OpenMM code with the backbone's topology and positions (N, CA, C; nanometers):
from openmm import Vec3, app, unit

residues = "MET ALA GLU ASP TRP ALA ALA ASP ILE LYS LYS TYR ALA PRO HIS ALA ASP ASP ALA VAL ILE ALA LYS LEU LEU SER THR TYR ARG LEU VAL LEU SER ASP ARG ASP SER ALA TYR VAL ALA ALA SER ASP PRO ALA GLU VAL ALA THR VAL ARG THR ASN PHE LEU LYS GLY LYS LEU GLY LEU THR GLN ASP ASP ALA THR LEU ASP ALA ALA ILE LYS ASP VAL ALA ALA VAL MET LYS ASP ASP ARG THR LYS SER ARG ALA THR MET TYR TYR LEU LEU ALA GLU LYS PHE LYS LYS LEU ASP VAL PHE LYS".split()
positions = [
    Vec3(16.3002, -0.4687, 4.8530),
    Vec3(16.2313, -0.4932, 4.9779),
    Vec3(16.0908, -0.5420, 4.9436),
    Vec3(16.0522, -0.6500, 5.0055),
    Vec3(15.9249, -0.7116, 4.9718),
    Vec3(15.8229, -0.6965, 5.0839),
    Vec3(15.8087, -0.5773, 5.1325),
    Vec3(15.7126, -0.5518, 5.2398),
    Vec3(15.5720, -0.5405, 5.1820),
    Vec3(15.4755, -0.5882, 5.2563),
    Vec3(15.3358, -0.5695, 5.2176),
    Vec3(15.2824, -0.4528, 5.3006),
    Vec3(15.3067, -0.3324, 5.2490),
    Vec3(15.2691, -0.2114, 5.3213),
    Vec3(15.1185, -0.2046, 5.3470),
    Vec3(15.0387, -0.2458, 5.2494),
    Vec3(14.8926, -0.2402, 5.2650),
    Vec3(14.8475, -0.3310, 5.3793),
    Vec3(14.9056, -0.4494, 5.3882),
    Vec3(14.8698, -0.5418, 5.4967),
    Vec3(14.9082, -0.4833, 5.6316),
    Vec3(15.0220, -0.4154, 5.6372),
    Vec3(15.0639, -0.3540, 5.7626),
    Vec3(14.9669, -0.2434, 5.8035),
    Vec3(14.9247, -0.1624, 5.7082),
    Vec3(14.8265, -0.0572, 5.7380),
    Vec3(14.6978, -0.1193, 5.7900),
    Vec3(14.6527, -0.2261, 5.7250),
    Vec3(14.5253, -0.2887, 5.7629),
    Vec3(14.5334, -0.3606, 5.8970),
    Vec3(14.6549, -0.3902, 5.9419),
    Vec3(14.6716, -0.4489, 6.0752),
    Vec3(14.6233, -0.3494, 6.1816),
    Vec3(14.6439, -0.2214, 6.1573),
    Vec3(14.6055, -0.1169, 6.2527),
    Vec3(14.4760, -0.0462, 6.2142),
    Vec3(14.4408, -0.0500, 6.0884),
    Vec3(14.3182, 0.0136, 6.0396),
    Vec3(14.2475, -0.0859, 5.9476),
    Vec3(14.1798, -0.1854, 6.0086),
    Vec3(14.1205, -0.2943, 5.9292),
    Vec3(14.0246, -0.2496, 5.8197),
    Vec3(13.9613, -0.1367, 5.8387),
    Vec3(13.8645, -0.0885, 5.7393),
    Vec3(13.9241, 0.0208, 5.6509),
    Vec3(14.0553, 0.0227, 5.6412),
    Vec3(14.1236, 0.1253, 5.5616),
    Vec3(14.0764, 0.1206, 5.4166),
    Vec3(14.0670, 0.2365, 5.3577),
    Vec3(14.0233, 0.2539, 5.2199),
    Vec3(14.1358, 0.2110, 5.1244),
    Vec3(14.1097, 0.1102, 5.0421),
    Vec3(14.2119, 0.0576, 4.9509),
    Vec3(14.2610, 0.1626, 4.8519),
    Vec3(14.1726, 0.2501, 4.8060),
    Vec3(14.2125, 0.3547, 4.7114),
    Vec3(14.3065, 0.4550, 4.7786),
    Vec3(14.2786, 0.4882, 4.9033),
    Vec3(14.3649, 0.5800, 4.9782),
    Vec3(14.5009, 0.5150, 5.0007),
    Vec3(14.5001, 0.3874, 5.0385),
    Vec3(14.6264, 0.3150, 5.0581),
    Vec3(14.7075, 0.3157, 4.9293),
    Vec3(14.6430, 0.2847, 4.8185),
    Vec3(14.7136, 0.2797, 4.6898),
    Vec3(14.7764, 0.4150, 4.6560),
    Vec3(14.7028, 0.5222, 4.6765),
    Vec3(14.7544, 0.6559, 4.6472),
    Vec3(14.8691, 0.6931, 4.7415),
    Vec3(14.8550, 0.6618, 4.8691),
    Vec3(14.9607, 0.6899, 4.9656),
    Vec3(15.0874, 0.6120, 4.9285),
    Vec3(15.0717, 0.4846, 4.8956),
    Vec3(15.1875, 0.4023, 4.8591),
    Vec3(15.2513, 0.4523, 4.7300),
    Vec3(15.1711, 0.4991, 4.6378),
    Vec3(15.2238, 0.5549, 4.5138),
    Vec3(15.3006, 0.6842, 4.5406),
    Vec3(15.2443, 0.7681, 4.6249),
    Vec3(15.3075, 0.8955, 4.6584),
    Vec3(15.4432, 0.8746, 4.7257),
    Vec3(15.4527, 0.7752, 4.8112),
    Vec3(15.5747, 0.7531, 4.8894),
    Vec3(15.6539, 0.6303, 4.8450),
    Vec3(15.6351, 0.5865, 4.7206),
    Vec3(15.7009, 0.4632, 4.6740),
    Vec3(15.8526, 0.4713, 4.6816),
    Vec3(15.9108, 0.5863, 4.6504),
    Vec3(16.0567, 0.5981, 4.6568),
    Vec3(16.1063, 0.5929, 4.8010),
    Vec3(16.0369, 0.6587, 4.8898),
    Vec3(16.0734, 0.6565, 5.0321),
    Vec3(16.0632, 0.5145, 5.0862),
    Vec3(15.9587, 0.4434, 5.0460),
    Vec3(15.9366, 0.3084, 5.0961),
    Vec3(16.0304, 0.2059, 5.0338),
    Vec3(16.0948, 0.2418, 4.9241),
    Vec3(16.1859, 0.1476, 4.8580),
    Vec3(16.3227, 0.1418, 4.9250),
    Vec3(16.3499, 0.2348, 5.0154),
    Vec3(16.4770, 0.2385, 5.0866),
    Vec3(16.4546, 0.1984, 5.2320),
    Vec3(16.5238, 0.0966, 5.2762),
    Vec3(16.5040, 0.0449, 5.4127),
    Vec3(16.5237, 0.1548, 5.5186),
    Vec3(16.6197, 0.2426, 5.4998),
    Vec3(16.6452, 0.3470, 5.5995),
    Vec3(16.5306, 0.4459, 5.6126),
    Vec3(16.4638, 0.4746, 5.5025),
    Vec3(16.3560, 0.5734, 5.5080),
    Vec3(16.2168, 0.5104, 5.5153),
    Vec3(16.2065, 0.3796, 5.4998),
    Vec3(16.0768, 0.3118, 5.4993),
    Vec3(16.0157, 0.2998, 5.6386),
    Vec3(16.0993, 0.3184, 5.7393),
    Vec3(16.0527, 0.3039, 5.8772),
    Vec3(16.0757, 0.4331, 5.9543),
    Vec3(15.9907, 0.4564, 6.0532),
    Vec3(15.9992, 0.5762, 6.1350),
    Vec3(16.0605, 0.5390, 6.2700),
    Vec3(16.1655, 0.6084, 6.3060),
    Vec3(16.2264, 0.5935, 6.4387),
    Vec3(16.1565, 0.6931, 6.5304),
    Vec3(16.0452, 0.6512, 6.5874),
    Vec3(15.9574, 0.7419, 6.6615),
    Vec3(16.0199, 0.7971, 6.7891),
    Vec3(16.1279, 0.7375, 6.8352),
    Vec3(16.1923, 0.7889, 6.9567),
    Vec3(16.3046, 0.8880, 6.9245),
    Vec3(16.3309, 0.9092, 6.7965),
    Vec3(16.4366, 1.0009, 6.7531),
    Vec3(16.3759, 1.1391, 6.7272),
    Vec3(16.4169, 1.2401, 6.8046),
    Vec3(16.3596, 1.3745, 6.7869),
    Vec3(16.3739, 1.4292, 6.6446),
    Vec3(16.4832, 1.3974, 6.5773),
    Vec3(16.5015, 1.4443, 6.4395),
    Vec3(16.4001, 1.3795, 6.3461),
    Vec3(16.3710, 1.2524, 6.3690),
    Vec3(16.2729, 1.1818, 6.2866),
    Vec3(16.1323, 1.2351, 6.3121),
    Vec3(16.1006, 1.2612, 6.4373),
    Vec3(15.9699, 1.3198, 6.4717),
    Vec3(15.9552, 1.4558, 6.4034),
    Vec3(16.0608, 1.5339, 6.4040),
    Vec3(16.0579, 1.6651, 6.3377),
    Vec3(16.0359, 1.6506, 6.1878),
    Vec3(16.0975, 1.5491, 6.1273),
    Vec3(16.0789, 1.5240, 5.9842),
    Vec3(15.9343, 1.4885, 5.9535),
    Vec3(15.8763, 1.3989, 6.0320),
    Vec3(15.7360, 1.3598, 6.0107),
    Vec3(15.6452, 1.4815, 6.0296),
    Vec3(15.6718, 1.5594, 6.1332),
    Vec3(15.5906, 1.6780, 6.1612),
    Vec3(15.5986, 1.7786, 6.0466),
    Vec3(15.7214, 1.8114, 6.0067),
    Vec3(15.7416, 1.9159, 5.9067),
    Vec3(15.7009, 1.8721, 5.7667),
    Vec3(15.7515, 1.7568, 5.7245),
    Vec3(15.7302, 1.7140, 5.5862),
    Vec3(15.5931, 1.6524, 5.5612),
    Vec3(15.5431, 1.5754, 5.6568),
    Vec3(15.4154, 1.5090, 5.6334),
    Vec3(15.2980, 1.5877, 5.6915),
    Vec3(15.3007, 1.6104, 5.8216),
    Vec3(15.1841, 1.6738, 5.8839),
    Vec3(15.1630, 1.8170, 5.8356),
    Vec3(15.2695, 1.8946, 5.8332),
    Vec3(15.2561, 2.0337, 5.7880),
    Vec3(15.2617, 2.0442, 5.6362),
    Vec3(15.3583, 1.9761, 5.5760),
    Vec3(15.3779, 1.9869, 5.4321),
    Vec3(15.2697, 1.9195, 5.3504),
    Vec3(15.2528, 1.7902, 5.3710),
    Vec3(15.1576, 1.7139, 5.2891),
    Vec3(15.0127, 1.7366, 5.3328),
    Vec3(14.9888, 1.7288, 5.4646),
    Vec3(14.8509, 1.7414, 5.5116),
    Vec3(14.8081, 1.8865, 5.5321),
    Vec3(14.9033, 1.9783, 5.5365),
    Vec3(14.8703, 2.1197, 5.5523),
    Vec3(14.8211, 2.1578, 5.6904),
    Vec3(14.8620, 2.0836, 5.7924),
    Vec3(14.8171, 2.1128, 5.9280),
    Vec3(14.8866, 2.2373, 5.9824),
    Vec3(14.8168, 2.3089, 6.0675),
    Vec3(14.8710, 2.4333, 6.1216),
    Vec3(14.8777, 2.4328, 6.2746),
    Vec3(14.8480, 2.3204, 6.3369),
    Vec3(14.8566, 2.3121, 6.4827),
    Vec3(15.0015, 2.3353, 6.5272),
    Vec3(15.0174, 2.3696, 6.6545),
    Vec3(15.1519, 2.3928, 6.7072),
    Vec3(15.2305, 2.2611, 6.7115),
    Vec3(15.3625, 2.2737, 6.7167),
    Vec3(15.4503, 2.1573, 6.7128),
    Vec3(15.4211, 2.0580, 6.8247),
    Vec3(15.3921, 2.1075, 6.9443),
    Vec3(15.3652, 2.0181, 7.0577),
    Vec3(15.2434, 1.9297, 7.0307),
    Vec3(15.1395, 1.9860, 6.9712),
    Vec3(15.0186, 1.9095, 6.9383),
    Vec3(15.0496, 1.8033, 6.8331),
    Vec3(15.1240, 1.8428, 6.7311),
    Vec3(15.1586, 1.7483, 6.6242),
    Vec3(15.2517, 1.6391, 6.6760),
    Vec3(15.3483, 1.6756, 6.7594),
    Vec3(15.4386, 1.5763, 6.8178),
    Vec3(15.3627, 1.4782, 6.9068),
    Vec3(15.2632, 1.5277, 6.9791),
    Vec3(15.1809, 1.4403, 7.0634),
    Vec3(15.1043, 1.3397, 6.9773),
    Vec3(15.0553, 1.3829, 6.8622),
    Vec3(14.9838, 1.2926, 6.7715),
    Vec3(15.0781, 1.1840, 6.7193),
    Vec3(15.2001, 1.2228, 6.6855),
    Vec3(15.2995, 1.1244, 6.6399),
    Vec3(15.3265, 1.0243, 6.7515),
    Vec3(15.3416, 1.0736, 6.8724),
    Vec3(15.3664, 0.9874, 6.9879),
    Vec3(15.2479, 0.8923, 7.0101),
    Vec3(15.1253, 0.9434, 6.9947),
    Vec3(15.0055, 0.8601, 7.0111),
    Vec3(15.0023, 0.7472, 6.9088),
    Vec3(15.0320, 0.7799, 6.7840),
    Vec3(15.0313, 0.6775, 6.6790),
    Vec3(15.1438, 0.5772, 6.7042),
    Vec3(15.2590, 0.6241, 6.7457),
    Vec3(15.3702, 0.5330, 6.7777),
    Vec3(15.3303, 0.4388, 6.8905),
    Vec3(15.2546, 0.4881, 6.9869),
    Vec3(15.2087, 0.4039, 7.0977),
    Vec3(15.1135, 0.2947, 7.0478),
    Vec3(15.0293, 0.3299, 6.9520),
    Vec3(14.9392, 0.2301, 6.8925),
    Vec3(15.0211, 0.1198, 6.8244),
    Vec3(15.1331, 0.1595, 6.7648),
    Vec3(15.2186, 0.0666, 6.6901),
    Vec3(15.3310, 0.0077, 6.7774),
    Vec3(15.3194, 0.0199, 6.9089),
    Vec3(15.4282, -0.0148, 6.9999),
    Vec3(15.4780, -0.1587, 6.9871),
    Vec3(15.3926, -0.2499, 6.9439),
    Vec3(15.4342, -0.3900, 6.9317),
    Vec3(15.5264, -0.4147, 6.8136),
    Vec3(15.5329, -0.3197, 6.7206),
    Vec3(15.6225, -0.3320, 6.6048),
    Vec3(15.7523, -0.2579, 6.6345),
    Vec3(15.8611, -0.3325, 6.6376),
    Vec3(15.9912, -0.2692, 6.6585),
    Vec3(16.0222, -0.1743, 6.5441),
    Vec3(15.9867, -0.2152, 6.4224),
    Vec3(16.0033, -0.1292, 6.3051),
    Vec3(15.8660, -0.0735, 6.2692),
    Vec3(15.8552, 0.0560, 6.2735),
    Vec3(15.7272, 0.1215, 6.2461),
    Vec3(15.7247, 0.1699, 6.1012),
    Vec3(15.6402, 0.1073, 6.0232),
    Vec3(15.6277, 0.1400, 5.8817),
    Vec3(15.5869, 0.2859, 5.8631),
    Vec3(15.6616, 0.3563, 5.7776),
    Vec3(15.6286, 0.4955, 5.7472),
    Vec3(15.4901, 0.5025, 5.6833),
    Vec3(15.4576, 0.4080, 5.5960),
    Vec3(15.3267, 0.4075, 5.5297),
    Vec3(15.2147, 0.3968, 5.6332),
    Vec3(15.2316, 0.3079, 5.7291),
    Vec3(15.1293, 0.2903, 5.8320),
    Vec3(15.1204, 0.4128, 5.9214),
    Vec3(15.2342, 0.4643, 5.9623),
    Vec3(15.2376, 0.5855, 6.0453),
    Vec3(15.1656, 0.6996, 5.9731),
    Vec3(15.1949, 0.7181, 5.8460),
    Vec3(15.1330, 0.8261, 5.7700),
    Vec3(14.9823, 0.8049, 5.7547),
    Vec3(14.9406, 0.6807, 5.7264),
    Vec3(14.7979, 0.6539, 5.7125),
    Vec3(14.7259, 0.6853, 5.8440),
    Vec3(14.7804, 0.6351, 5.9543),
    Vec3(14.7154, 0.6554, 6.0837),
    Vec3(14.7125, 0.8026, 6.1244),
    Vec3(14.8182, 0.8760, 6.0920),
    Vec3(14.8187, 1.0197, 6.1212),
    Vec3(14.7157, 1.0935, 6.0356),
    Vec3(14.7089, 1.0597, 5.9079),
    Vec3(14.6098, 1.1230, 5.8200),
    Vec3(14.4683, 1.0910, 5.8682),
    Vec3(14.4469, 0.9684, 5.9113),
    Vec3(14.3164, 0.9283, 5.9634),
    Vec3(14.2850, 1.0059, 6.0926),
    Vec3(14.3826, 1.0171, 6.1797),
    Vec3(14.3649, 1.0871, 6.3077),
    Vec3(14.3222, 1.2330, 6.2861),
    Vec3(14.3800, 1.2964, 6.1858),
    Vec3(14.3489, 1.4369, 6.1584),
    Vec3(14.2393, 1.4536, 6.0533),
    Vec3(14.1741, 1.3427, 6.0172),
    Vec3(14.0649, 1.3450, 5.9185),
    Vec3(14.1106, 1.4085, 5.7871),
    Vec3(14.2284, 1.3650, 5.7419),
    Vec3(14.2872, 1.4202, 5.6190),
    Vec3(14.3133, 1.3109, 5.5147),
    Vec3(14.2431, 1.1986, 5.5237),
    Vec3(14.2630, 1.0918, 5.4263),
    Vec3(14.2275, 1.1366, 5.2850),
    Vec3(14.1397, 1.2377, 5.2749),
    Vec3(14.0983, 1.2862, 5.1425),
    Vec3(14.2157, 1.3459, 5.0635),
    Vec3(14.3253, 1.3778, 5.1291),
    Vec3(14.4461, 1.4258, 5.0606),
    Vec3(14.4957, 1.3187, 4.9625),
    Vec3(14.4650, 1.1926, 4.9919),
    Vec3(14.5109, 1.0816, 4.9085),
    Vec3(14.4007, 1.0242, 4.8206),
    Vec3(14.3003, 1.1015, 4.7915),
    Vec3(14.1926, 1.0531, 4.7034),
    Vec3(14.2059, 1.1138, 4.5672),
] * unit.nanometer
topology = app.Topology()
chain = topology.addChain("A")
for resn in residues:
    res = topology.addResidue(resn, chain)
    for name in ("N", "CA", "C"):
        topology.addAtom(name, app.Element.getBySymbol(name[0]), res)
């Protein structure tokens, strides 16, 4: 797959930190290498639960209630509404930025 994940992130976060992007892409390179897992199906409750549990709680260490975290996922999906396929890398970057947790990738 020849996606330019960094360019997609910068489409939504033009001033995104290149070092953070590089670390995020390195961390999730295997996930991004598979077409099925490279994109987030934001309207699928199981996918939202995966993003909430594995990324927001697991990777970022957030402790907010599920409803708050699900609302954040929904907000980011709304920002990305023009993209039929929502890049997992972009979704993760925007969520980390929203919760001021980009330092996890430094």
